[in-house]
C-alpha positions in Angstrom: -18.2 20.9 0.2 -15.3 20.6 3.1 -12.9 18.4 5.5 -13.6 19.1 9.0 -12.9 17.5 12.4 -14.5 18.1 15.6 -12.1 21.0 16.8 -10.8 18.8 20.3 -9.7 15.8 17.2 -5.7 15.1 18.4 -5.3 14.7 14.5 -5.3 18.4 14.7 -2.3 18.7 16.6 0.9 19.7 15.5 2.5 16.3 15.4 0.2 14.6 13.6 1.1 14.1 9.7 -1.1 14.6 6.7 0.8 13.4 3.8 -0.3 11.9 0.6 1.5 8.8 -1.1 2.1 7.0 -4.6 4.3 4.2 -5.8 7.2 3.7 -8.4 5.9 1.5 -10.9 2.2 3.6 -11.0 3.7 6.9 -11.8 7.7 6.6 -12.9 7.4 5.3 -16.3 11.1 5.1 -18.2 10.7 1.5 -17.7 14.2 1.2 -19.8 16.1 4.1 -18.5 19.2 4.2 -17.3 19.9 0.4 -17.5 16.9 -0.2 -15.5 15.8 -4.1 -15.7 12.5 -5.4 -16.3 9.8 -6.2 -13.6 7.7 -8.5 -13.4 5.0 -5.8 -14.2 6.3 -5.0 -17.0 6.2 -8.8 -17.9 2.5 -8.8 -16.8 1.5 -6.1 -19.0 3.0 -7.6 -21.7 0.7 -10.5 -21.4 -2.7 -10.1 -23.5 -5.6 -10.2 -21.5 -4.1 -9.3 -18.1 -4.3 -5.7 -17.6 -7.3 -3.7 -19.0 -6.6 -1.6 -22.1 -3.6 -3.1 -22.8 -2.1 -0.5 -21.0 1.4 -0.4 -19.5 3.6 1.5 -17.1 6.1 2.6 -20.2 5.3 6.3 -19.3 2.9 6.0 -16.4 2.9 9.7 -15.4 6.4 10.1 -16.4 7.6 11.3 -12.5 11.2 10.1 -13.1 11.9 12.9 -16.3 9.2 15.3 -14.1 9.3 14.6 -10.2 10.3 18.6 -9.7 7.1 19.4 -11.0 5.6 16.6 -9.2 7.3 17.9 -5.4 5.7 21.4 -6.7 2.5 20.0 -6.5 3.2 18.1 -3.3 4.1 21.4 -2.1 1.1 22.8 -3.7 -1.1 20.9 -1.6 0.3 21.9 1.7 1.2 17.8 3.0 3.3 17.4 6.1 5.0 14.4 4.2 5.2 12.3 1.0 5.5 8.7 0.7 7.2 7.1 -2.1 8.6 3.7 -3.0 11.7 2.8 -4.8 12.1 0.4 -8.0 13.8 -2.5 -7.1 14.8 -2.9 -10.9 16.3 0.6 -11.3 19.0 0.4 -8.4 20.1 -2.7 -9.0 22.0 -4.9 -11.6 21.1 -8.8 -12.1 24.7 -9.3 -10.6 23.8 -7.3 -7.3 25.4 -4.5 -7.7 24.2 -0.8 -7.5 22.9 0.9 -10.7 24.4 3.9 -10.0 21.8 6.0 -12.2 18.6 4.4 -11.0 20.6 5.6 -7.1 20.7 9.0 -8.3 17.0 9.5 -9.4 16.4 8.9 -5.9 19.1 10.3 -4.1 18.1 13.9 -6.0 14.6 13.3 -5.3 14.7 12.5 -2.0 17.1 15.4 -1.0 15.3 18.0 -2.8 11.8 17.1 -0.7 14.2 17.2 2.4 15.1 20.8 1.1 11.4 21.4 0.8 10.8 20.5 4.5 8.9 17.3 3.7 8.7 14.4 5.9 9.8 11.1 3.6 8.3 7.9 4.0 9.7 5.2 1.6 8.7 1.8 1.0 11.0 -0.5 -0.8 9.0 -3.4 -2.2 5.7 -1.7 -3.9 5.2 -5.5 -6.4 7.9 -4.2 -8.9 10.2 -7.7 -8.5 13.0 -7.8 -11.0 12.0 -10.6 -13.6 15.3 -12.2 -13.5 14.0 -12.7 -10.2 10.8 -14.2 -10.7 12.4 -16.2 -13.0 14.4 -18.4 -10.5 10.8 -18.8 -8.9 9.9 -15.4 -7.5 8.5 -15.3 -3.9 8.0 -18.7 -3.8 12.1 -19.4 -3.9 13.2 -18.7 -0.5 16.3 -17.4 -1.6 14.3 -14.3 -3.1 14.0 -13.3 0.9 17.5 -13.3 1.2 17.8 -11.0 -2.4 15.6 -8.6 -1.0 17.9 -8.4 2.4 20.6 -7.4 0.0 18.6 -4.9 -1.9 17.6 -3.3 1.4 21.0 -3.2 2.7 22.1 -1.4 -1.0 19.4 1.2 -0.5 19.5 1.9 2.9 23.2 2.3 2.9 22.9 4.9 0.4 20.0 6.5 0.3 19.6 6.6 4.5 20.4 10.1 5.0 17.1 11.7 4.0 14.4 9.1 4.5 12.3 9.9 8.1 10.8 6.3 7.6 11.5 2.5 6.2 8.6 0.6 5.3 9.7 -3.2 4.0 6.7 -3.9 2.3 3.5 -2.8 0.8 0.5 -4.8 1.3 1.6 -8.9 1.4 -1.2 -10.0 0.3 -1.5 -8.5 -2.4 2.2 -9.4 -3.7 1.6 -13.0 -2.7 -2.4 -13.5 -2.6 -3.3 -11.7 -6.0 0.0 -12.6 -7.8 0.5 -15.8 -7.0 -2.7 -17.5 -5.6 -5.5 -15.4 -7.7 -3.6 -14.6 -10.6 -4.9 -10.8 -10.6 -2.0 -9.0 -10.0 1.8 -9.9 -11.4 3.2 -12.8 -11.9 -0.1 -13.8 -12.4 -0.5 -17.5 -10.9 -3.1 -19.0 -9.6 -2.6 -21.6 -6.9 -3.6 -21.5 -3.4 -0.2 -23.0 -1.5 1.6 -20.0 -3.8 -0.3 -17.8 -2.5 0.6 -18.5 1.5 4.2 -19.9 0.9 4.4 -16.6 -1.4 3.4 -14.4 1.8 5.4 -16.6 3.9 9.1 -15.6 2.1 7.9 -11.9 2.0 7.2 -11.9 5.5 10.4 -13.5 6.4 12.1 -10.6 4.1 10.8 -8.1 6.2 12.1 -9.9 9.2 15.5 -10.7 7.9 15.9 -6.9 6.7 15.1 -5.3 9.8 18.3 -5.7 11.4 20.2 -4.6 8.4 18.2 -1.5 8.0 18.2 0.0 11.6 22.1 -0.9 11.4 21.9 1.7 8.3 19.4 4.3 9.3 19.5 4.1 13.1 17.6 7.4 13.1 14.9 6.3 11.1 11.7 4.5 11.7 11.3 1.0 10.6 8.1 -0.9 9.7 5.6 -2.7 7.4 2.2 -1.8 5.7 -0.5 -4.0 5.6 -3.8 -3.2 3.7 -7.2 -4.7 5.6 -10.5 -4.6 5.1 -13.2 -5.2 7.3 -14.8 -8.9 6.7 -18.6 -9.4 7.8 -20.4 -12.0 7.5 -23.7 -11.8 4.9 -26.0 -12.8 7.3 -26.7 -14.2 10.9 -26.4 -17.9 10.0 -24.3 -20.0 11.2 -22.5 -20.8 7.8 -22.2 -17.2 7.0 -20.8 -16.5 9.9 -17.9 -18.7 9.3 -17.2 -17.7 6.3 -17.0 -14.1 7.4 -14.3 -15.4 10.3 -12.4 -16.9 7.6 -12.4 -14.5 5.1 -10.9 -12.5 8.0 -8.5 -15.1 9.3 -7.2 -15.5 5.8 -7.1 -12.0 4.2 -6.1 -10.1 7.9 -5.1 -12.3 10.6 -2.6 -14.7 8.2 -0.6 -11.4 7.7 -0.8 -9.4 11.2 -0.4 -12.6 13.7 2.8 -13.4 12.7 4.4 -10.5 12.8 2.9 -9.5 16.3 2.7 -13.2 17.9 5.1 -15.1 15.8 2.5 -17.6 14.4 0.1 -18.2 11.6 -3.9 -18.3 13.2 -4.7 -21.0 14.6 -7.5 -22.4 13.8 -6.4 -23.1 10.1 -4.7 -26.2 11.5 -7.9 -27.8 12.5 -9.7 -26.2 9.4 -7.9 -25.3 6.8 -4.3 -26.5 7.1 -3.8 -26.2 3.3 -3.4 -22.5 3.9 -0.5 -23.2 6.0 3.2 -22.9 4.3 6.0 -24.3 5.1 8.0 -23.1 8.1 11.6 -23.5 8.6 13.1 -23.7 12.3 13.8 -19.7 13.4 11.5 -18.5 10.6 8.9 -17.1 13.1 11.4 -15.4 15.3 12.9 -13.7 12.4 9.1 -12.7 11.3 7.8 -11.1 15.0 11.0 -8.9 15.8 9.8 -5.5 17.2 8.7 -2.6 15.0 8.7 1.0 15.2 5.3 1.4 13.1 2.6 -0.4 11.3 1.2 0.7 8.0 -2.3 0.3 7.1 -3.9 0.9 3.8 -8.0 0.8 4.4 -10.3 1.8 1.4 -13.4 -0.7 2.0 -14.9 -3.8 3.4 -16.3 -6.9 1.8 -19.5 -9.2 2.8 -19.3 -13.3 2.8 -21.7 -15.7 2.4 -20.4 -19.7 3.1 -19.3 -21.5 0.0 -18.8 -25.5 -0.1 -15.6 -25.2 -1.8 -13.3 -22.1 -0.4 -15.5 -21.9 2.5 -16.6 -18.1 1.8 -17.9 -16.3 -1.4 -17.9 -12.1 -1.6 -21.8 -11.2 -2.2 -23.0 -7.7 -2.0 -24.5 -5.8 0.7 -27.7 -6.6 1.5 -28.6 -2.8 2.3 -28.4 -0.1 -0.2 -24.8 1.8 0.3 -22.6 3.9 -2.1 -20.1 2.6 -4.1 -16.6 4.1 -5.8 -16.4 4.1 -9.0 -13.9 0.8 -8.9 -17.0 -1.1 -7.1 -15.7 -0.9 -4.0 -18.2 0.1 -0.8 -18.1 3.1 0.6 -17.7 2.1 4.8 -16.0 4.7 6.9 -18.1 2.7 10.7 -15.7 -0.1 8.8 -12.5 1.6 9.2 -13.4 2.6 12.4 -14.3 -0.9 14.3 -11.4 -2.7 12.0 -8.7 0.1 13.9 -10.5 -0.3 17.6 -10.9 -4.6 17.0 -6.9 -4.9 16.0 -6.4 -2.5 19.0 -8.3 -5.3 21.4 -6.5 -7.9 19.8 -3.0 -7.1 19.7 -0.4 -4.9 21.4 0.3 -2.8 18.4 3.2 -0.2 17.3 2.1 3.3 16.5 0.5 3.0 13.5 0.2 5.4 10.2 -2.6 5.8 7.4 0.0 4.8 4.8 -3.0 4.5 2.0 -6.6 5.7 2.1 -8.6 7.0 -1.0 -11.6 6.5 -3.8 -11.5 5.8 -7.6 -13.6 8.4 -8.8 -15.1 8.5 -12.9 -13.6 12.2 -13.4 -13.9 14.6 -16.0 -12.2 17.9 -16.5 -15.7 20.5 -17.0 -14.8 24.3 -17.4 -10.7 23.2 -16.5 -12.0 21.5 -13.3 -12.7 18.2 -11.5 -15.5 18.3 -9.1 -14.9 15.2 -7.6 -17.7 15.9 -5.0 -17.6 12.5 -3.7 -13.7 11.9 -3.1 -14.2 15.0 -0.9 -16.9 13.0 1.1 -15.1 9.7 1.2 -11.9 11.8 2.6 -14.1 13.6 5.5 -15.8 10.8 6.7 -12.6 8.5 6.7 -10.9 11.3 8.4 -13.8 11.5 11.0 -13.8 7.7 11.2 -9.8 7.9 12.1 -10.7 10.4 14.4 -13.3 8.4 16.2 -10.8 5.2 16.2 -8.3 7.5 18.4 -11.0 8.1 20.5 -11.2 4.9 21.5 -7.8 4.3 22.2 -5.7 3.4 19.1 -2.3 5.1 18.9 -2.4 6.7 14.9 0.5 9.0 14.5 -0.3 10.1 10.3 -2.7 10.2 7.4 -1.5 9.5 3.4 -4.1 10.3 0.9 -4.0 7.9 -2.2 -2.8 9.5 -3.9 -0.9 12.2 -4.7 -2.4 12.1 -8.5 -4.0 9.5 -11.0 -1.7 7.4 -12.1 -1.2 3.3 -13.3 -4.0 1.4 -11.2 -2.7 -2.1 -11.7 -5.0 -4.5 -13.4 -7.2 -2.2 -14.2 -5.1 0.0 -15.8 -5.8 4.1 -16.7 -9.1 3.1 -16.5 -9.4 4.4 -12.8 -8.8 7.2 -11.5 -7.9 7.7 -7.2 -6.0 11.1 -7.6 -6.1 14.5 -5.5 -4.8 15.5 -9.3 -5.9 14.6 -12.8 -3.6 13.7 -14.9 -3.9 13.9 -19.0 -2.0 10.8 -20.0 -1.1 12.3 -23.3 0.4 15.8 -22.0 1.2 14.9 -18.7 -0.5 18.0 -17.7 -1.3 17.9 -14.0 -4.6 19.9 -12.4 -5.7 19.7 -9.1 -9.1 18.7 -8.1 -11.6 20.0 -5.6 -10.7 17.2 -3.3 -7.3 18.3 -3.4 -7.9 21.4 -2.8 -10.4 20.3 0.2 -7.6 19.0 1.7 -5.2 21.6 1.1 -7.6 23.9 2.6 -7.9 21.5 5.6 -4.2 21.3 6.5 -4.0 25.0 6.0 -6.8 25.5 8.0 -5.3 22.9 10.9 -1.8 25.1 11.2 -3.3 28.3 11.4 
């Protein structure tokens, strides 16, 4: 089983970037080393019943100590680029001053990545907010947006020399809605009005940081990473069609429309004004500044039936379809449709697929991991991406999620997304069949 693309695909040209991605809290461990502050995820993990198996990030993949080995692993996969995130609690103290030990870790990591010839994509915020800021209201507190601006200033001044691309945020939807509205993620709050206000402050923080990053890192690209699922109506009934529209509006358009048009979806004013945040004069102009790129994370699709209280509810596809180990539908066609629809709606900047991958029930058998479902998933989604590019979407690169198995948020260590298997007891890394298939595909492209 292999990964192949049509021979004429633009993705096979030398300027299309292929990489792998990780996030700080999911792999680093060392949560108290070198003056790192507690994050909201440390607190969330310590709260009974929040994370499956009472798992936490204290060790994770011990990347903080094994980073040199992990760079070798990245090189072994023959990728062009590596996407990582910076842990805010690791690089700043409570006074907003630099924690040099934390910065030294990232400086050494980034220097080595560049010395190995890799293109480096860095995300400033992948959900690990310092707990002391959450204690003051977190993303519900407008001041946190200005604290993020200060953090972005510090990090980009210190590290810009070794970074090709900066993303302000990873998945504002998850940080805000899962964290402050649904309570599935840290900090675990559960009010609809909280989620949307947190989202607004995150988007504001993005806008505040953009000119700072451009000033400190004039040679780097600057953008943001959104996650989107394709939303479908469960049936042709008018009420289900409405449900699909509202899911699309609240999950997807609520985050991209402010960035592209400087406004929240207008339909909400009429149909669901309770989902509109408090906006101060000038906010939308700050949020919708031009970006060099838009990152997109895609995993699955959803199906929606009408619900009289919440407007929509998740339902399973009425057709027989394939699901992943985390229960997400495999839907490469939805990937193409999502990208093409966005291209028709907006004048988008160049795009990167910054995450795409699948959780499989991986087991080592006779020293290997034959994750054929993941190979199929990667092949089908890369071909779906090829189709979107054929239809006019400007996509410049693709990052597989993830370099290795890791702490999967509320799922703890129960779900494996990696191209590399991690034995959490020994920290041994074993490349899976999917990792070898990805490497073989990349080597065939280069040759």
